[in-house]
mmCIF file of the N, C-alpha and C atoms, coordinates in Angstrom:
data_MODEL
# 
_entry.id   MODEL 
# 
loop_
_atom_site.group_PDB 
_atom_site.id 
_atom_site.type_symbol 
_atom_site.label_atom_id 
_atom_site.label_alt_id 
_atom_site.label_comp_id 
_atom_site.label_asym_id 
_atom_site.label_entity_id 
_atom_site.label_seq_id 
_atom_site.pdbx_PDB_ins_code 
_atom_site.Cartn_x 
_atom_site.Cartn_y 
_atom_site.Cartn_z 
_atom_site.occupancy 
_atom_site.B_iso_or_equiv 
_atom_site.pdbx_formal_charge 
_atom_site.auth_seq_id 
_atom_site.auth_comp_id 
_atom_site.auth_asym_id 
_atom_site.auth_atom_id 
_atom_site.pdbx_PDB_model_num 
ATOM 1   N N  . MET A 1 1  ? 95.868  21.649 135.327 1.00 0.00 ? 1  MET A N  1 
ATOM 2   C CA . MET A 1 1  ? 96.199  22.151 134.022 1.00 0.00 ? 1  MET A CA 1 
ATOM 3   C C  . MET A 1 1  ? 97.617  22.704 134.055 1.00 0.00 ? 1  MET A C  1 
ATOM 4   N N  . LYS A 1 2  ? 98.383  22.408 133.050 1.00 0.00 ? 2  LYS A N  1 
ATOM 5   C CA . LYS A 1 2  ? 99.763  22.857 132.990 1.00 0.00 ? 2  LYS A CA 1 
ATOM 6   C C  . LYS A 1 2  ? 99.861  24.090 132.090 1.00 0.00 ? 2  LYS A C  1 
ATOM 7   N N  . TRP A 1 3  ? 100.432 25.143 132.631 1.00 0.00 ? 3  TRP A N  1 
ATOM 8   C CA . TRP A 1 3  ? 100.612 26.369 131.864 1.00 0.00 ? 3  TRP A CA 1 
ATOM 9   C C  . TRP A 1 3  ? 102.008 26.375 131.261 1.00 0.00 ? 3  TRP A C  1 
ATOM 10  N N  . LEU A 1 4  ? 102.103 26.789 130.027 1.00 0.00 ? 4  LEU A N  1 
ATOM 11  C CA . LEU A 1 4  ? 103.392 26.830 129.350 1.00 0.00 ? 4  LEU A CA 1 
ATOM 12  C C  . LEU A 1 4  ? 104.087 28.175 129.537 1.00 0.00 ? 4  LEU A C  1 
ATOM 13  N N  . LEU A 1 5  ? 103.334 29.240 129.547 1.00 0.00 ? 5  LEU A N  1 
ATOM 14  C CA . LEU A 1 5  ? 103.889 30.576 129.612 1.00 0.00 ? 5  LEU A CA 1 
ATOM 15  C C  . LEU A 1 5  ? 104.336 30.904 131.032 1.00 0.00 ? 5  LEU A C  1 
ATOM 16  N N  . ARG A 1 6  ? 105.502 31.490 131.178 1.00 0.00 ? 6  ARG A N  1 
ATOM 17  C CA . ARG A 1 6  ? 106.045 31.895 132.474 1.00 0.00 ? 6  ARG A CA 1 
ATOM 18  C C  . ARG A 1 6  ? 106.520 33.345 132.361 1.00 0.00 ? 6  ARG A C  1 
ATOM 19  N N  . LYS A 1 7  ? 106.518 34.073 133.483 1.00 0.00 ? 7  LYS A N  1 
ATOM 20  C CA . LYS A 1 7  ? 106.941 35.469 133.498 1.00 0.00 ? 7  LYS A CA 1 
ATOM 21  C C  . LYS A 1 7  ? 107.990 35.680 134.579 1.00 0.00 ? 7  LYS A C  1 
ATOM 22  N N  . CYS A 1 8  ? 109.035 36.393 134.225 1.00 0.00 ? 8  CYS A N  1 
ATOM 23  C CA . CYS A 1 8  ? 110.107 36.686 135.172 1.00 0.00 ? 8  CYS A CA 1 
ATOM 24  C C  . CYS A 1 8  ? 109.630 37.737 136.170 1.00 0.00 ? 8  CYS A C  1 
ATOM 25  N N  . GLY A 1 9  ? 109.879 37.497 137.433 1.00 0.00 ? 9  GLY A N  1 
ATOM 26  C CA . GLY A 1 9  ? 109.495 38.442 138.469 1.00 0.00 ? 9  GLY A CA 1 
ATOM 27  C C  . GLY A 1 9  ? 110.424 39.637 138.549 1.00 0.00 ? 9  GLY A C  1 
ATOM 28  N N  . ARG A 1 10 ? 111.623 39.505 138.037 1.00 0.00 ? 10 ARG A N  1 
ATOM 29  C CA . ARG A 1 10 ? 112.615 40.572 138.121 1.00 0.00 ? 10 ARG A CA 1 
ATOM 30  C C  . ARG A 1 10 ? 112.510 41.554 136.959 1.00 0.00 ? 10 ARG A C  1 
ATOM 31  N N  . CYS A 1 11 ? 112.507 41.052 135.721 1.00 0.00 ? 11 CYS A N  1 
ATOM 32  C CA . CYS A 1 11 ? 112.526 41.951 134.561 1.00 0.00 ? 11 CYS A CA 1 
ATOM 33  C C  . CYS A 1 11 ? 111.220 41.968 133.778 1.00 0.00 ? 11 CYS A C  1 
ATOM 34  N N  . GLY A 1 12 ? 110.300 41.033 134.042 1.00 0.00 ? 12 GLY A N  1 
ATOM 35  C CA . GLY A 1 12 ? 109.019 41.023 133.351 1.00 0.00 ? 12 GLY A CA 1 
ATOM 36  C C  . GLY A 1 12 ? 109.033 40.320 132.008 1.00 0.00 ? 12 GLY A C  1 
ATOM 37  N N  . GLU A 1 13 ? 110.135 39.713 131.655 1.00 0.00 ? 13 GLU A N  1 
ATOM 38  C CA . GLU A 1 13 ? 110.265 38.990 130.383 1.00 0.00 ? 13 GLU A CA 1 
ATOM 39  C C  . GLU A 1 13 ? 109.440 37.704 130.435 1.00 0.00 ? 13 GLU A C  1 
ATOM 40  N N  . TYR A 1 14 ? 108.788 37.366 129.318 1.00 0.00 ? 14 TYR A N  1 
ATOM 41  C CA . TYR A 1 14 ? 108.026 36.117 129.221 1.00 0.00 ? 14 TYR A CA 1 
ATOM 42  C C  . TYR A 1 14 ? 108.891 35.037 128.595 1.00 0.00 ? 14 TYR A C  1 
ATOM 43  N N  . THR A 1 15 ? 108.689 33.797 129.022 1.00 0.00 ? 15 THR A N  1 
ATOM 44  C CA . THR A 1 15 ? 109.423 32.662 128.491 1.00 0.00 ? 15 THR A CA 1 
ATOM 45  C C  . THR A 1 15 ? 108.496 31.448 128.501 1.00 0.00 ? 15 THR A C  1 
ATOM 46  N N  . ILE A 1 16 ? 108.929 30.378 127.899 1.00 0.00 ? 16 ILE A N  1 
ATOM 47  C CA . ILE A 1 16 ? 108.121 29.165 127.859 1.00 0.00 ? 16 ILE A CA 1 
ATOM 48  C C  . ILE A 1 16 ? 108.861 28.053 128.590 1.00 0.00 ? 16 ILE A C  1 
ATOM 49  N N  . LEU A 1 17 ? 108.248 27.552 129.656 1.00 0.00 ? 17 LEU A N  1 
ATOM 50  C CA . LEU A 1 17 ? 108.713 26.401 130.433 1.00 0.00 ? 17 LEU A CA 1 
ATOM 51  C C  . LEU A 1 17 ? 110.089 26.536 131.078 1.00 0.00 ? 17 LEU A C  1 
ATOM 52  N N  . ASN A 1 18 ? 110.622 27.727 131.196 1.00 0.00 ? 18 ASN A N  1 
ATOM 53  C CA . ASN A 1 18 ? 111.911 27.895 131.866 1.00 0.00 ? 18 ASN A CA 1 
ATOM 54  C C  . ASN A 1 18 ? 111.677 28.307 133.313 1.00 0.00 ? 18 ASN A C  1 
ATOM 55  N N  . ALA A 1 19 ? 112.377 27.675 134.236 1.00 0.00 ? 19 ALA A N  1 
ATOM 56  C CA . ALA A 1 19 ? 112.255 28.032 135.649 1.00 0.00 ? 19 ALA A CA 1 
ATOM 57  C C  . ALA A 1 19 ? 113.040 29.302 135.963 1.00 0.00 ? 19 ALA A C  1 
ATOM 58  N N  . THR A 1 20 ? 114.007 29.631 135.115 1.00 0.00 ? 20 THR A N  1 
ATOM 59  C CA . THR A 1 20 ? 114.769 30.867 135.274 1.00 0.00 ? 20 THR A CA 1 
ATOM 60  C C  . THR A 1 20 ? 114.690 31.676 133.992 1.00 0.00 ? 20 THR A C  1 
ATOM 61  N N  . CYS A 1 21 ? 114.786 32.966 134.136 1.00 0.00 ? 21 CYS A N  1 
ATOM 62  C CA . CYS A 1 21 ? 114.701 33.879 132.999 1.00 0.00 ? 21 CYS A CA 1 
ATOM 63  C C  . CYS A 1 21 ? 115.972 33.784 132.155 1.00 0.00 ? 21 CYS A C  1 
ATOM 64  N N  . PRO A 1 22 ? 115.851 33.613 130.832 1.00 0.00 ? 22 PRO A N  1 
ATOM 65  C CA . PRO A 1 22 ? 117.038 33.559 129.990 1.00 0.00 ? 22 PRO A CA 1 
ATOM 66  C C  . PRO A 1 22 ? 117.721 34.918 129.853 1.00 0.00 ? 22 PRO A C  1 
ATOM 67  N N  . ARG A 1 23 ? 117.025 35.987 130.163 1.00 0.00 ? 23 ARG A N  1 
ATOM 68  C CA . ARG A 1 23 ? 117.571 37.330 130.006 1.00 0.00 ? 23 ARG A CA 1 
ATOM 69  C C  . ARG A 1 23 ? 118.376 37.781 131.232 1.00 0.00 ? 23 ARG A C  1 
ATOM 70  N N  . CYS A 1 24 ? 117.767 37.599 132.454 1.00 0.00 ? 24 CYS A N  1 
ATOM 71  C CA . CYS A 1 24 ? 118.433 38.122 133.651 1.00 0.00 ? 24 CYS A CA 1 
ATOM 72  C C  . CYS A 1 24 ? 118.736 37.052 134.699 1.00 0.00 ? 24 CYS A C  1 
ATOM 73  N N  . GLY A 1 25 ? 118.224 35.835 134.518 1.00 0.00 ? 25 GLY A N  1 
ATOM 74  C CA . GLY A 1 25 ? 118.480 34.764 135.470 1.00 0.00 ? 25 GLY A CA 1 
ATOM 75  C C  . GLY A 1 25 ? 117.545 34.744 136.665 1.00 0.00 ? 25 GLY A C  1 
ATOM 76  N N  . GLY A 1 26 ? 116.535 35.623 136.677 1.00 0.00 ? 26 GLY A N  1 
ATOM 77  C CA . GLY A 1 26 ? 115.578 35.665 137.784 1.00 0.00 ? 26 GLY A CA 1 
ATOM 78  C C  . GLY A 1 26 ? 114.610 34.493 137.745 1.00 0.00 ? 26 GLY A C  1 
ATOM 79  N N  . SER A 1 27 ? 113.922 34.271 138.845 1.00 0.00 ? 27 SER A N  1 
ATOM 80  C CA . SER A 1 27 ? 112.955 33.174 138.889 1.00 0.00 ? 27 SER A CA 1 
ATOM 81  C C  . SER A 1 27 ? 111.679 33.580 138.156 1.00 0.00 ? 27 SER A C  1 
ATOM 82  N N  . THR A 1 28 ? 111.016 32.585 137.583 1.00 0.00 ? 28 THR A N  1 
ATOM 83  C CA . THR A 1 28 ? 109.789 32.844 136.836 1.00 0.00 ? 28 THR A CA 1 
ATOM 84  C C  . THR A 1 28 ? 108.592 32.265 137.572 1.00 0.00 ? 28 THR A C  1 
ATOM 85  N N  . LYS A 1 29 ? 107.411 32.771 137.223 1.00 0.00 ? 29 LYS A N  1 
ATOM 86  C CA . LYS A 1 29 ? 106.171 32.264 137.800 1.00 0.00 ? 29 LYS A CA 1 
ATOM 87  C C  . LYS A 1 29 ? 105.105 32.240 136.716 1.00 0.00 ? 29 LYS A C  1 
ATOM 88  N N  . VAL A 1 30 ? 104.038 31.527 136.973 1.00 0.00 ? 30 VAL A N  1 
ATOM 89  C CA . VAL A 1 30 ? 102.931 31.449 136.029 1.00 0.00 ? 30 VAL A CA 1 
ATOM 90  C C  . VAL A 1 30 ? 102.153 32.765 136.110 1.00 0.00 ? 30 VAL A C  1 
ATOM 91  N N  . PRO A 1 31 ? 101.973 33.476 134.987 1.00 0.00 ? 31 PRO A N  1 
ATOM 92  C CA . PRO A 1 31 ? 101.309 34.774 135.035 1.00 0.00 ? 31 PRO A CA 1 
ATOM 93  C C  . PRO A 1 31 ? 99.789  34.700 135.053 1.00 0.00 ? 31 PRO A C  1 
ATOM 94  N N  . HIS A 1 32 ? 99.228  33.511 134.923 1.00 0.00 ? 32 HIS A N  1 
ATOM 95  C CA . HIS A 1 32 ? 97.782  33.357 134.877 1.00 0.00 ? 32 HIS A CA 1 
ATOM 96  C C  . HIS A 1 32 ? 97.214  33.280 136.292 1.00 0.00 ? 32 HIS A C  1 
ATOM 97  N N  . PRO A 1 33 ? 96.058  33.904 136.528 1.00 0.00 ? 33 PRO A N  1 
ATOM 98  C CA . PRO A 1 33 ? 95.443  33.784 137.853 1.00 0.00 ? 33 PRO A CA 1 
ATOM 99  C C  . PRO A 1 33 ? 94.887  32.386 138.076 1.00 0.00 ? 33 PRO A C  1 
ATOM 100 N N  . ALA A 1 34 ? 94.718  32.030 139.319 1.00 0.00 ? 34 ALA A N  1 
ATOM 101 C CA . ALA A 1 34 ? 94.123  30.728 139.639 1.00 0.00 ? 34 ALA A CA 1 
ATOM 102 C C  . ALA A 1 34 ? 92.680  30.709 139.152 1.00 0.00 ? 34 ALA A C  1 
ATOM 103 N N  . PRO A 1 35 ? 92.186  29.556 138.709 1.00 0.00 ? 35 PRO A N  1 
ATOM 104 C CA . PRO A 1 35 ? 90.801  29.498 138.253 1.00 0.00 ? 35 PRO A CA 1 
ATOM 105 C C  . PRO A 1 35 ? 89.835  29.825 139.394 1.00 0.00 ? 35 PRO A C  1 
ATOM 106 N N  . LEU A 1 36 ? 88.757  30.487 139.049 1.00 0.00 ? 36 LEU A N  1 
ATOM 107 C CA . LEU A 1 36 ? 87.784  30.919 140.041 1.00 0.00 ? 36 LEU A CA 1 
ATOM 108 C C  . LEU A 1 36 ? 86.451  30.239 139.760 1.00 0.00 ? 36 LEU A C  1 
ATOM 109 N N  . THR A 1 37 ? 86.029  29.358 140.643 1.00 0.00 ? 37 THR A N  1 
ATOM 110 C CA . THR A 1 37 ? 84.744  28.684 140.502 1.00 0.00 ? 37 THR A CA 1 
ATOM 111 C C  . THR A 1 37 ? 83.907  28.963 141.741 1.00 0.00 ? 37 THR A C  1 
ATOM 112 N N  . LEU A 1 38 ? 82.603  28.973 141.577 1.00 0.00 ? 38 LEU A N  1 
ATOM 113 C CA . LEU A 1 38 ? 81.717  29.313 142.689 1.00 0.00 ? 38 LEU A CA 1 
ATOM 114 C C  . LEU A 1 38 ? 81.641  28.233 143.756 1.00 0.00 ? 38 LEU A C  1 
ATOM 115 N N  . ASP A 1 39 ? 81.962  26.999 143.416 1.00 0.00 ? 39 ASP A N  1 
ATOM 116 C CA . ASP A 1 39 ? 81.903  25.928 144.408 1.00 0.00 ? 39 ASP A CA 1 
ATOM 117 C C  . ASP A 1 39 ? 83.259  25.666 145.070 1.00 0.00 ? 39 ASP A C  1 
ATOM 118 N N  . ASP A 1 40 ? 84.193  26.592 144.900 1.00 0.00 ? 40 ASP A N  1 
ATOM 119 C CA . ASP A 1 40 ? 85.522  26.469 145.495 1.00 0.00 ? 40 ASP A CA 1 
ATOM 120 C C  . ASP A 1 40 ? 85.453  26.781 146.991 1.00 0.00 ? 40 ASP A C  1 
ATOM 121 N N  . ARG A 1 41 ? 86.001  25.917 147.812 1.00 0.00 ? 41 ARG A N  1 
ATOM 122 C CA . ARG A 1 41 ? 85.939  26.145 149.256 1.00 0.00 ? 41 ARG A CA 1 
ATOM 123 C C  . ARG A 1 41 ? 86.867  27.264 149.712 1.00 0.00 ? 41 ARG A C  1 
ATOM 124 N N  . TYR A 1 42 ? 87.783  27.696 148.868 1.00 0.00 ? 42 TYR A N  1 
ATOM 125 C CA . TYR A 1 42 ? 88.683  28.795 149.195 1.00 0.00 ? 42 TYR A CA 1 
ATOM 126 C C  . TYR A 1 42 ? 88.303  30.073 148.460 1.00 0.00 ? 42 TYR A C  1 
ATOM 127 N N  . LEU A 1 43 ? 87.094  30.158 147.932 1.00 0.00 ? 43 LEU A N  1 
ATOM 128 C CA . LEU A 1 43 ? 86.648  31.302 147.145 1.00 0.00 ? 43 LEU A CA 1 
ATOM 129 C C  . LEU A 1 43 ? 86.765  32.606 147.931 1.00 0.00 ? 43 LEU A C  1 
ATOM 130 N N  . ARG A 1 44 ? 86.359  32.594 149.185 1.00 0.00 ? 44 ARG A N  1 
ATOM 131 C CA . ARG A 1 44 ? 86.401  33.812 149.990 1.00 0.00 ? 44 ARG A CA 1 
ATOM 132 C C  . ARG A 1 44 ? 87.825  34.370 150.078 1.00 0.00 ? 44 ARG A C  1 
ATOM 133 N N  . TYR A 1 45 ? 88.796  33.496 150.267 1.00 0.00 ? 45 TYR A N  1 
ATOM 134 C CA . TYR A 1 45 ? 90.186  33.935 150.398 1.00 0.00 ? 45 TYR A CA 1 
ATOM 135 C C  . TYR A 1 45 ? 90.745  34.435 149.069 1.00 0.00 ? 45 TYR A C  1 
ATOM 136 N N  . LYS A 1 46 ? 90.379  33.784 147.979 1.00 0.00 ? 46 LYS A N  1 
ATOM 137 C CA . LYS A 1 46 ? 90.827  34.227 146.660 1.00 0.00 ? 46 LYS A CA 1 
ATOM 138 C C  . LYS A 1 46 ? 90.265  35.605 146.331 1.00 0.00 ? 46 LYS A C  1 
ATOM 139 N N  . LEU A 1 47 ? 88.987  35.826 146.661 1.00 0.00 ? 47 LEU A N  1 
ATOM 140 C CA . LEU A 1 47 ? 88.384  37.127 146.407 1.00 0.00 ? 47 LEU A CA 1 
ATOM 141 C C  . LEU A 1 47 ? 89.029  38.212 147.258 1.00 0.00 ? 47 LEU A C  1 
ATOM 142 N N  . GLU A 1 48 ? 89.355  37.905 148.496 1.00 0.00 ? 48 GLU A N  1 
ATOM 143 C CA . GLU A 1 48 ? 90.035  38.877 149.353 1.00 0.00 ? 48 GLU A CA 1 
ATOM 144 C C  . GLU A 1 48 ? 91.400  39.248 148.782 1.00 0.00 ? 48 GLU A C  1 
ATOM 145 N N  . MET A 1 49 ? 92.125  38.264 148.254 1.00 0.00 ? 49 MET A N  1 
ATOM 146 C CA . MET A 1 49 ? 93.436  38.535 147.663 1.00 0.00 ? 49 MET A CA 1 
ATOM 147 C C  . MET A 1 49 ? 93.302  39.390 146.408 1.00 0.00 ? 49 MET A C  1 
ATOM 148 N N  . ARG A 1 50 ? 92.302  39.103 145.590 1.00 0.00 ? 50 ARG A N  1 
ATOM 149 C CA . ARG A 1 50 ? 92.092  39.894 144.376 1.00 0.00 ? 50 ARG A CA 1 
ATOM 150 C C  . ARG A 1 50 ? 91.691  41.317 144.721 1.00 0.00 ? 50 ARG A C  1 
ATOM 151 N N  . ARG A 1 51 ? 90.814  41.474 145.688 1.00 0.00 ? 51 ARG A N  1 
ATOM 152 C CA . ARG A 1 51 ? 90.397  42.820 146.087 1.00 0.00 ? 51 ARG A CA 1 
ATOM 153 C C  . ARG A 1 51 ? 91.563  43.600 146.676 1.00 0.00 ? 51 ARG A C  1 
ATOM 154 N N  . ALA A 1 52 ? 92.425  42.921 147.405 1.00 0.00 ? 52 ALA A N  1 
ATOM 155 C CA . ALA A 1 52 ? 93.584  43.591 148.004 1.00 0.00 ? 52 ALA A CA 1 
ATOM 156 C C  . ALA A 1 52 ? 94.574  44.046 146.940 1.00 0.00 ? 52 ALA A C  1 
ATOM 157 N N  . SER A 1 53 ? 94.598  43.363 145.799 1.00 0.00 ? 53 SER A N  1 
ATOM 158 C CA . SER A 1 53 ? 95.550  43.727 144.754 1.00 0.00 ? 53 SER A CA 1 
ATOM 159 C C  . SER A 1 53 ? 95.019  44.817 143.837 1.00 0.00 ? 53 SER A C  1 
ATOM 160 N N  . LEU A 1 54 ? 93.740  45.205 143.984 1.00 0.00 ? 54 LEU A N  1 
ATOM 161 C CA . LEU A 1 54 ? 93.173  46.269 143.164 1.00 0.00 ? 54 LEU A CA 1 
ATOM 162 C C  . LEU A 1 54 ? 93.697  47.619 143.637 1.00 0.00 ? 54 LEU A C  1 
ATOM 163 N N  . PRO A 1 55 ? 93.688  48.615 142.741 1.00 0.00 ? 55 PRO A N  1 
ATOM 164 C CA . PRO A 1 55 ? 94.104  49.960 143.167 1.00 0.00 ? 55 PRO A CA 1 
ATOM 165 C C  . PRO A 1 55 ? 93.183  50.497 144.262 1.00 0.00 ? 55 PRO A C  1 
ATOM 166 N N  . ASN A 1 56 ? 93.673  51.445 145.032 1.00 0.00 ? 56 ASN A N  1 
ATOM 167 C CA . ASN A 1 56 ? 92.932  51.975 146.176 1.00 0.00 ? 56 ASN A CA 1 
ATOM 168 C C  . ASN A 1 56 ? 91.631  52.659 145.794 1.00 0.00 ? 56 ASN A C  1 
ATOM 169 N N  . HIS A 1 57 ? 91.551  53.232 144.605 1.00 0.00 ? 57 HIS A N  1 
ATOM 170 C CA . HIS A 1 57 ? 90.337  53.950 144.235 1.00 0.00 ? 57 HIS A CA 1 
ATOM 171 C C  . HIS A 1 57 ? 89.123  53.029 144.168 1.00 0.00 ? 57 HIS A C  1 
ATOM 172 N N  . SER A 1 58 ? 89.318  51.756 143.893 1.00 0.00 ? 58 SER A N  1 
ATOM 173 C CA . SER A 1 58 ? 88.178  50.840 143.830 1.00 0.00 ? 58 SER A CA 1 
ATOM 174 C C  . SER A 1 58 ? 87.582  50.613 145.217 1.00 0.00 ? 58 SER A C  1 
ATOM 175 N N  . SER A 1 59 ? 88.416  50.598 146.250 1.00 0.00 ? 59 SER A N  1 
ATOM 176 C CA . SER A 1 59 ? 87.877  50.434 147.603 1.00 0.00 ? 59 SER A CA 1 
ATOM 177 C C  . SER A 1 59 ? 87.125  51.690 148.024 1.00 0.00 ? 59 SER A C  1 
ATOM 178 N N  . LYS A 1 60 ? 87.554  52.865 147.567 1.00 0.00 ? 60 LYS A N  1 
ATOM 179 C CA . LYS A 1 60 ? 86.827  54.092 147.868 1.00 0.00 ? 60 LYS A CA 1 
ATOM 180 C C  . LYS A 1 60 ? 85.455  54.068 147.213 1.00 0.00 ? 60 LYS A C  1 
ATOM 181 N N  . LYS A 1 61 ? 85.388  53.603 145.967 1.00 0.00 ? 61 LYS A N  1 
ATOM 182 C CA . LYS A 1 61 ? 84.103  53.495 145.283 1.00 0.00 ? 61 LYS A CA 1 
ATOM 183 C C  . LYS A 1 61 ? 83.203  52.502 146.006 1.00 0.00 ? 61 LYS A C  1 
ATOM 184 N N  . ARG A 1 62 ? 83.774  51.408 146.460 1.00 0.00 ? 62 ARG A N  1 
ATOM 185 C CA . ARG A 1 62 ? 82.999  50.397 147.167 1.00 0.00 ? 62 ARG A CA 1 
ATOM 186 C C  . ARG A 1 62 ? 82.439  50.992 148.465 1.00 0.00 ? 62 ARG A C  1 
ATOM 187 N N  . ASP A 1 63 ? 83.233  51.799 149.159 1.00 0.00 ? 63 ASP A N  1 
ATOM 188 C CA . ASP A 1 63 ? 82.759  52.436 150.383 1.00 0.00 ? 63 ASP A CA 1 
ATOM 189 C C  . ASP A 1 63 ? 81.659  53.450 150.089 1.00 0.00 ? 63 ASP A C  1 
ATOM 190 N N  . GLN A 1 64 ? 81.778  54.168 148.966 1.00 0.00 ? 64 GLN A N  1 
ATOM 191 C CA . GLN A 1 64 ? 80.746  55.124 148.594 1.00 0.00 ? 64 GLN A CA 1 
ATOM 192 C C  . GLN A 1 64 ? 79.438  54.418 148.286 1.00 0.00 ? 64 GLN A C  1 
ATOM 193 N N  . LEU A 1 65 ? 79.520  53.270 147.639 1.00 0.00 ? 65 LEU A N  1 
ATOM 194 C CA . LEU A 1 65 ? 78.312  52.522 147.318 1.00 0.00 ? 65 LEU A CA 1 
ATOM 195 C C  . LEU A 1 65 ? 77.640  51.988 148.578 1.00 0.00 ? 65 LEU A C  1 
ATOM 196 N N  . ARG A 1 66 ? 78.429  51.652 149.568 1.00 0.00 ? 66 ARG A N  1 
ATOM 197 C CA . ARG A 1 66 ? 77.880  51.146 150.828 1.00 0.00 ? 66 ARG A CA 1 
ATOM 198 C C  . ARG A 1 66 ? 77.297  52.265 151.684 1.00 0.00 ? 66 ARG A C  1 
ATOM 199 N N  . GLY A 1 67 ? 77.671  53.512 151.390 1.00 0.00 ? 67 GLY A N  1 
ATOM 200 C CA . GLY A 1 67 ? 77.172  54.635 152.172 1.00 0.00 ? 67 GLY A CA 1 
ATOM 201 C C  . GLY A 1 67 ? 78.056  54.998 153.334 1.00 0.00 ? 67 GLY A C  1 
ATOM 202 N N  . SER A 1 68 ? 79.310  54.555 153.335 1.00 0.00 ? 68 SER A N  1 
ATOM 203 C CA . SER A 1 68 ? 80.233  54.849 154.433 1.00 0.00 ? 68 SER A CA 1 
ATOM 204 C C  . SER A 1 68 ? 80.890  56.187 154.238 1.00 0.00 ? 68 SER A C  1 
# 
């Protein structure tokens, strides 16, 4: 699937189909997360990356639920 919307990594400006930001000249990336399906062979790694990007308080809650 091709995404039209792009986001500048430097200034946060959104643009459509530009590889560079028209405002600051920084590189852009697709702001949408990768699709998540249960039959994906890389699901474990994607979930680890998402959990790592969450704020620290969520890992504390997860530890409390586990009884650690």
